[in-house]
N, C-alpha and C positions, 0 to 999 in steps of 0.2 A: 176297137172302135164305138161303132153304132152300140153294140151289147151295153157298154158302159153308160154309154150317154142314156138308153132306153133304162137300165136299173138306178139311174142317178134321178131320171123323171120320177120313175115308181116310189122311191125311195125316198123324195126330196121332202122340203118341209113345204112346197108349194100345193103339190097333192096330197100331203098328209094335211094340210088347213082345209083345203077342198073337198075332202072327203071328211074330214069333221063336220064341216057345216053343211054338206048334203045329210050326214048322219044326224046330227040336232036338228034340224029343219026337218027332217023325216020321222022324228022321235023316235028313232030305232035304238038311239042308246040310250033312253030315258030310264026304261026300265032296269037296263043290266047297272045303270049306274046304281039308282035308288036302292037295287040290291044290296048290291057291295057296301054302299054306305049303312044300311041297316046290318049287314053283320059285324062292321064295324062298331059301330054303335052298340049292338048286345055284346059285343068280346070288349070291350072296353068296361061296357056295365059291371060285367061278372068279373074283371079283373081289376076294378075299382072294390066290388062289392067285399071282395077277400083279401086283395092287396092291402087295404087301410087300417082294418083290426091288424092285421098280424105285421105289417109298419108300427101299428101304436105298440103293441104289445112289444116287439124286439126292443123299439128305441125305449122304453120303461123299463125292460129287465137288462140286466148284462149277463147274468146266469141265461136266459133265452137265447139271446146273441151271441154268445159264446158254443151254445149248444146246438143252434142251428145255423149257423153262418157257415160251416165248411158242408151240408149236406144243400142249402138254398144257393152256393157257388156250384157245386157240381151240376144241379139239375139246371140254371140259370144258363150254363155255358153248352149245353147239348143245345144245339138246333132246335127248332120246333118243328121243322119241315121234317125231321126223323123220327117224329112221332107219326106220322100221315099215315104209314100201313096199321099202327096200334089203335090211333084213334077211328080207322073207319072199322076193323074191327069190332073194338068194342060197340062204338055208337051206328054203325052203319053207315050206307051213302046220304045223302043229303046236307041239310044244315048245321045237324050236330057235332060232326066231326070239326068242320070249318070255324067253331064255337069255339070249340074245345080248344082245337092250334091257337086260335087269335088272342082267347084268354091266358093260355099260359104264355104265350111270347110276352105279353103287354104286365104281366103281374108281375115281375121281376122289379122293372125300373120304379113299380108306383112301391113296391115294398121298398126297396132300398134307400129310396128318396123321402119315404114317410117316414122311415127309424130314422133317418139322417134328419130330418126335420125334428123330431121330439130330443134329439140329444141336444140338440143345437139349445133347446129353450131354456131361459135364465131361472136358476135353482130360485132366485130369491119370487119368482111371481107363485112359482107353488109353496114356497114358502108362506107366502102370504096369504095366498089362499086357504090353506091350511090352518093358518091362525084364525081365520075370521070363520072358522068353523063350514067350509065348503065341503060340501059333500062330492062323491068320486064323481058323480056323473056332472056338476057342475065346473069340477076341474077339468074334464073330458071336454065340455063344449063350450068352455068360457078362455079356456085358458090353451090345453094341448092342441085342440084344432086349428082354431084360430092361430095360434103360433107356428104352427108346422104347416098349413094353409099353401104358402108359397112352395115350400119342396115338394108337396103333394101334385100341385100343379109342373111341377116341374117335370117328377116322373110321368104324368099325366100326357105331357109334349114329346117325352122319349117314347113313352109308350103308343104313341097316333105313328109315329113314326116308322118303329117297329112294326106294327100293325099292317101300316099299310105297303110296308116293303114285301109281308110273305103272303097278303091277301090275294095277289095273283097266282101264285103255286096253289094255295088252299083250293083255290077255286074250281082246277083242272079235277079234283075229286071225284067227278063223276055228274057235278052237277049241272041245271040246264040252264042257268042263268046268270049274272056278274059281269065282271070286267075280266076277266081271270078267263070266264068259257068264252066269250066273245073274241078275243086275242087266238082261242082253238080253233075256232069257228070261222075268223078270216086267214088262217094259216092253212087249213081242209079248203074251203076256197078258193085259196091263192089268190085272195083280196087285200095284196101287200097293204096297198095304199089305205085302206080302212086297218090295216094293222096297227099302222105308224101312227093314223090319226088315233086309236085308241090308247096308244104310249102317250101319245101327246095331251091327252083327258088326262091320262092317270098321274101324270106329272103335275098339271095344272091343276087335280082335285087335290094331292097331297100336299100342295106349297098352299094351297087353301085354307086344309086344315092345320097345319103348324102354325100358320098365320094366324089363327081363330085362338092357336093354343098361347101363343106367344101375347098376343093383346088382354086374355085372361090374366094370364099371369104377372104382364103389366101394372094392368088395372089393379087387380088387389094389392098389386104392392105401393101404388099410387093412394091407395084406400088407407093402406094401414099408414 
């Protein structure tokens, strides 16, 4: 009974919040949090850089969609974490394999939602633009991208959720900073109250990122 009470105190919300407060006040978590957020930002940047053009191309061409659908669905169903050994062999130890894994995980919802956004465009808009002798660049920037932006933001929100979930195991690839590394460090030091504090922080940051993405989507929808 005494051991159970000790474990309850150790893993309880009171100890976790107390440890979280101490870690924040002592600035111990600041560097790890900023490093993790930077990795998420870089991963999402590369996913958007590749995902949006690919999604636009697939949404604009039925032939391209039918030719790539099978391969993309096959790759999408492979857990990004299963690529961890290959990523380490290709990129070595450090941030590079983490960026690759996060980008690989985030690119699929962006591709799929962008292509869906292009397909739902009103064909009359495109016909009107062509009748007014609009160039392809003008059609892209004035019609296709604005008309698909709501779907792109939905894909971004889904990508943020996926990236945030796999970030912690990715940061166990031999790096010396980040929230995933800090979890391993607390385990090795048997600092379980700090471990629970980091778990609470991860949940809070993930909730915050999702809220920001949701508000961006709502603001764009209201603006449209």
